[in-house]
C-alpha positions in Angstrom: 187.1 121.9 118.4 184.9 120.2 121.1 182.1 122.8 120.5 181.8 121.4 117.0 180.6 118.0 118.4 177.4 119.7 119.5 176.8 121.4 116.2 177.4 118.1 114.3 175.1 116.2 116.6 172.3 118.7 116.5 171.4 117.8 112.9 169.5 114.6 113.8 169.1 112.1 116.6 167.7 108.7 115.7 167.3 106.0 118.3 166.1 102.6 117.4 163.7 101.8 120.2 161.6 98.7 120.9 158.2 100.4 121.1 154.9 98.6 121.2 152.5 101.5 121.1 149.8 102.6 118.7 150.6 105.3 116.2 149.1 108.0 118.4 151.6 107.2 121.2 154.6 106.7 119.0 155.6 110.4 118.7 155.1 111.0 122.4 157.3 108.0 123.4 160.1 108.9 120.9 160.0 112.5 122.1 160.3 111.4 125.7 163.4 109.3 124.8 164.9 112.3 123.0 164.3 114.6 125.9 165.9 112.1 128.3 168.9 112.0 125.9 169.2 115.8 125.8 169.1 115.9 129.6 171.8 113.2 129.7 174.1 115.4 127.6 173.6 118.4 129.9 174.1 116.3 133.0 177.2 114.7 131.5 175.7 111.2 131.9 177.9 109.4 129.4 176.7 106.0 130.5 173.1 106.9 129.6 174.2 108.2 126.2 176.4 105.2 125.4 173.7 102.7 126.6 171.2 104.2 124.2 173.1 102.4 121.4 173.2 98.7 120.5 176.7 97.1 120.7 177.5 97.7 117.1 175.6 101.0 116.8 177.1 103.9 114.9 177.0 107.7 115.0 176.9 109.2 111.6 177.5 112.9 111.4 178.4 115.2 108.5 182.1 115.9 107.9 183.0 113.2 110.3 183.9 109.5 109.8 181.3 107.0 111.0 181.8 106.2 114.7 180.9 102.6 115.5 181.0 100.4 118.6 180.4 101.4 122.2 184.0 102.2 123.0 184.2 104.7 120.1 180.8 106.1 120.9 181.8 106.6 124.5 184.8 108.6 123.3 182.6 110.7 121.1 180.1 111.5 123.9 183.0 112.2 126.4 184.2 114.8 124.0 180.8 116.3 123.6 180.1 116.6 127.4 183.7 117.9 127.9 182.8 120.9 125.6 180.2 121.8 128.3 177.1 122.5 126.1 174.8 125.0 127.8 171.7 124.0 125.9 170.6 121.0 124.0 167.5 120.8 121.9 166.5 117.7 119.9 163.7 118.2 117.4 161.9 115.3 115.9 160.7 116.1 112.4 159.1 112.8 111.5 158.7 109.3 113.0 157.3 106.0 111.9 157.3 102.4 112.9 157.6 99.0 111.4 156.8 96.1 113.6 158.6 96.6 116.8 161.0 99.3 115.6 160.5 103.0 115.6 
């Protein structure tokens, strides 16, 4: 069951980041944040994972109810890291920005 967490999560990772960079630097900065997030999953750094969300942030995954709030998000990521994923790859397909959000 826990191995399904990784499969569900692998569809998309979107972090809302305060970024003040030009368009050329946007993709690089978001990619760096994604790579740090993937590393946190492999190193079981649940605090890093949870702190990537705002207080009322949500995880939306297919075939799963929406998971909102840091306590629920912590439970989700604890389950993911307990499944001991051996490899994590986060691929960014597209990125954009509007004012200070990316």
